[in-house]
N, C-alpha and C positions, 0 to 999 in steps of 0.2 A: 445770421451766423451765430448769434447768441443762443438761439433756440436749439441748435444742433449740439452744442457743447453741454447742454444740460442733460441730454440723454446718454452721455458717455459714461463709462464705468468710473465710479468714484475712486480716486487715488487715496491710499492710506498714507498718512504722514509718517515719516521715519521715526522710529522710537529708539530709545537707548537700549542696548542689549542688557538682558537680565541673566544673571548667573543661574545655571540650572543645577539642581542638586542631583547627585548620582547616588541612588540607593542600592544599586546592584552590587557594588563592591562591599566586602565584609568590613567590619570595624577593625580598627588598628589592633594588631597582635593576634588576630584569629585566623589569618590566612594559612593554608596548608598546601604543600605541593600536591598536585593531582595524583602522583604515584608515590605518596609518602609511605603507604603500607608496603609496597614492593621494596622501596629503599631500605626500610627498617628490617624487613625479612632478610634481605641480602647482607646487611651489616651483621645481623645476629648469626647468620650462617657462616660468616667468615671469622668469628671470634671463637676461641677455645675456652669453654666454660666448664663449670663443675659437672654439668650433664654429660659433656663429652668425655671428661675424665672418668666418670662412673661407667660409661659405655666401654671405654678401653679396658678398665679393670675387669669388668664382666667377661669381655672377650678373652683376655689373657687367662682368667680362671677357667673358662670353658675349654680352651686349648690344653691347659695343664690337666684338666679332668679327662679329656680324651686320651692324652698320653698315658696317664695312670691306668685308665680302663683298658687300653690296648695292652699294656704290660701285664695286667692281671689276666686278661683273656688268653694271651699267648702263653703265660706260665701254666695256666690250667690246661691248655691244649697240649703243651709239651708233656705234662704229667699223664694225661689221658692217652696221648699217642705212644708214649714209651711203655704204657701198661698193656697195650694190645700186642699179642705175639704176632710177629711177622715171619714169613718163611725166609730161610736163608737162600742165597744165590745158588748154591749147588742143588738145593731141592727144586728150585724153579727150573733149572736147566734139565733136570731129569724128567720133568713132567712135560717138556716141550716135545712134540712129535715132529720128527724130521722126515720129509718125504723125498725119496730119490727117484727122479723121473728118467733115469738113463735107460 
């Protein structure tokens, strides 16, 4: 019997557990949220900054410029329109030919 046990698989003696170091995690204070860029972009989009104010001022100035330009064009058109002679209504009626089919 003694000869059979000598060919058996040797058993390893239990050892005390050793602490494993984890190098996959970043150092303290350097971790960032995986979607930090998106979070920052959304926060900046929801705040009213100087850039937004400048955009509003430019848009209001453009609307006012369109209003002024429209008034100038209409006033020039009225001057041009009134300077063109137009036939009077009685003159138009006399030029219309009426056909009688009775």
